[in-house]
N, C-alpha and C positions, 0 to 999 in steps of 0.2 A: 344455367348449369344444371345437369341432371343430378338426381339424388345419389346415383352411384359415384359420380365424381365428388360430390360433397362428402359422402361417407368415406371415400378413400382419402380425401384431404384431411378429414377429421382424424382418421386413424393414423395418418402420417404425422400430424401435429402432436398427437398423443405420444407417439414413439419418441419424439425429440423434446418433449416437454420436460422441463427441469422439475424434478420431484422436490417437495419440501425437505429441507435438510434434516429435521428431526426424525423423519421416517426412514432415511437412507444412511444416516451417520454410522450406525453399526455395520452396515454393509460396506461402506467405504473403509472403515477401520479393518475389516476382514480382508479387503482387497490389498491394503498396504501390508498385511501380514503374509500374503502369498509371495511366490518367488519373484514374479516380475515387479509387483508393487513394492516389495521389500527392497529390491535392488534399486529402484528409483528413490525410495526413502533414504537409503544409506548414502547415495550420491548427493541427494539434496542436503542432508545433514552435514556431510563433509564439506561441501562447497559453502554452506552458510557459516560454518565455523571458520573457514579460511577467509572469507571476505569480511567477517566481523571481528577478526582477531585484533585489529587495531582500533576498533570502535569503542569509545569510552561512554559509560553510562551507569547509573545506579539502578534504574528500573527498566525491566524488560517484560513486555506482555506479548504472548503468542496467541493469536486468534487462529483456531485450528478447526478443521472439519473432523479430525481424529485426535482427540486430546491425548490418547495414550502413546501417540507417536510424537514425542517431544523433541525440540531442538535446543533445549535449555541446559543440557547437562554440562557441557564444556564451555559455555559462554560466560563472560566475565561479570556482568552485573550481579549484585548481591541480592536484589529483590526481583525474583522471577516468578511468574505465574502464568497460567493458561486460562483463556476465556473460550467458551464453546457455546454452541447453540443449545444442546441438550445432551449432557453426559455427566455421569457421576464422578469421573476422574478429573474434571475441570474445577478450577478454583471458583468460577462463577459461570452460571448459565444465563445467557442473555442473547438478545438480538444483535446481530453484527451491525445493523443500521442504527442501533440505539444502545450504546455501551454505557453502563451506569458509572462512569468515571469522569472527573472534572477535566476540563481542557488544559492542555500544556502541562501534563504531569508525567508522561512516560518518555524515557530517553530513547528506547528502541521498541518499535511495534513491528512484529513479524506476522505476516499473513501467509498461512500455509494453505493454499488452494481455496481460500475464502472467496475470492472473486470468481473462481471457476464454478462454484456451487451456490452462489448467492443469487436470489431472484432479483436483487437490485445491486449489481456490482459497483456501479458508480456511487450509490449512496453509502455502501459499505466502505469504499475507499475514502470518501469525504469524512466519515465518522472516525476512521483510523487516523487520518491526517489531523483531525481535531485534537487527538490525544497526545500527539508528538510535541515535545517541548521545542523551543527555538534552538536551532542547531542540532536537534536530534535526528534520528534516522528512521526510515521505514523500509522494511525488507519484504518483498513480494515474491512468493514462489507460485508459479502457475504453469499449466500445460501449454505447450507451444502448438498452436493449430496448424502451423506450416510444416510440421514434422510428419513422419509416417504414422506415429502414434496419434497425432491430432487428426490426420486424414482418415484414419481407421474408425474414428468416432461415428462417421456417417453410416457406414454399413453395420458397425457394431451396435448402434442403437436400435437398428431394425431387427437384427437376428439374435440379439442378446438382451437379457433382462438386467444386466449389471448396471448399477447406478453410475459407475465411473464413466460410461460412454455418453451420459446425458449431462454434459457440462457446457458452460459458456465458452465459445471460441473467441478468446480475447488475444489479439496480437500484442506482442511486446511493445510495438510502436504506439499502439492505441493507449496502452496503460501508461507509457511514458508521457504521452500528450496530456493525459488526465493529471498526472503528477506535476507537470510543469505549470498547468493552469492553477493548481492548488498551492503553488509557491515552493516547489521542491526542485532541488538541483540533482540531476542524475550523476552519480559518481562513476569512476572508471571501473568499479567492481561489477557493473551490470554485465551479465554474460548469459549465453545459452549453453546448456550442458552438451558436451561432445558425445557422451554416451559410449566412450571407448572402454573396452574390457581387457584385462590382463590375465584372465584365467586361462592358462594353457592346457588345463586338464579337461575343459569342457568339450563336448562333441561339436561337430561342425554345425549341427542344427542349433545348438545352444549359442554358439558363437555368432551365427547369423542373426539370431533373434536379439541377442544383447547388443550387437554392434550396429545393426542396421535399423531394426524396428524401434529401439530405444534411443537412437542417436538424435539429440536435440529434442527429446520428448518434453522437456520443461526448461523454463528460463528462471533466472533469479535477477531481480532488480533491487538495487540499493540506492536510496535517494536520501538526501539531507534537506532538512527544512531550512529555508533561507531566513536570515535574521535582518537583512537589509534589503531595500527595494532594488529591483534590477536596474533602474535608472536613478542615480543619486539626485536628490532634490537640493538645488543650490539655495543658500540663504540669501534673502533679498537684502541688499545694502541700503542703509538709511540715506535719503536724499540730503545733500548739503544744505545748511541753512544760509539764506542770503544775508549779506552784511547789512543791507538796508533795513530789513525787518528787525535786526538786533538794535540798530541805532534808534529806530522808532520806539522800541520797547524801553530803552534807557531813558529817552526823553519823557515818555509818559510817566515812568517811575519818578524821575526828577521833579516833574510838575506836581505829582501827587504829594511828594515830600514837602515842597514849598507851601502848598495849600495847608498842609497839616501844621507847619510851623507858624504861619500867619494866624491860624485859628487859636493856637496856644498863646501867642503874644496878646491877642485881643482879650 
């Protein structure tokens, strides 16, 4: 392979390479404050509140790439906090693959685009699953790679320097498979956002952008941690004791008692 092809391949890999989250976290937060990102965030928050309205729990932890975009305002749990990679607005700054919390302590763990911008998404999901209590829930918000927004990532990463276009393309089905292997049951709340808009005052360009480009741009997965195995284990029944062995046992005991009596009489 020539040096020109090697250099082109190197430059292409650099364009799609996932940047360390601490370096681009402020840039991602700014993107969620813009018009398109803000619209996605508002829809994500509304859908999360809708699917978690009936979910019970005392402790809720949000692992977020942008801590100031919280989902915790209208959710029920009384103990709510945000964990982030590096940000002053978070309650704790930590690695998503090594959260400094004991296992089975959080009732609801919410991942806001953590898998999209993690260098080890499977490891981050395993760590989040470790925190969930038995019967608790994990909520995942991620970009849908099969939408127009997800497909635009490929040219967007080449012609733009925005960090939002350099994310992991994780299909919803792939994340569901990971959760099932970790012992989670996918509830009926799992859905892909429709991206429909009801703003009648917007221009036709804005309507096309909001209705088509953002349609299905993200998905939300709600899964519950199983407390029983998928295949119930039957208890082994005791094998019946044969009558002959009981008779023999009684005869030995009777013989031993006779010998003891004879010894006492002597």
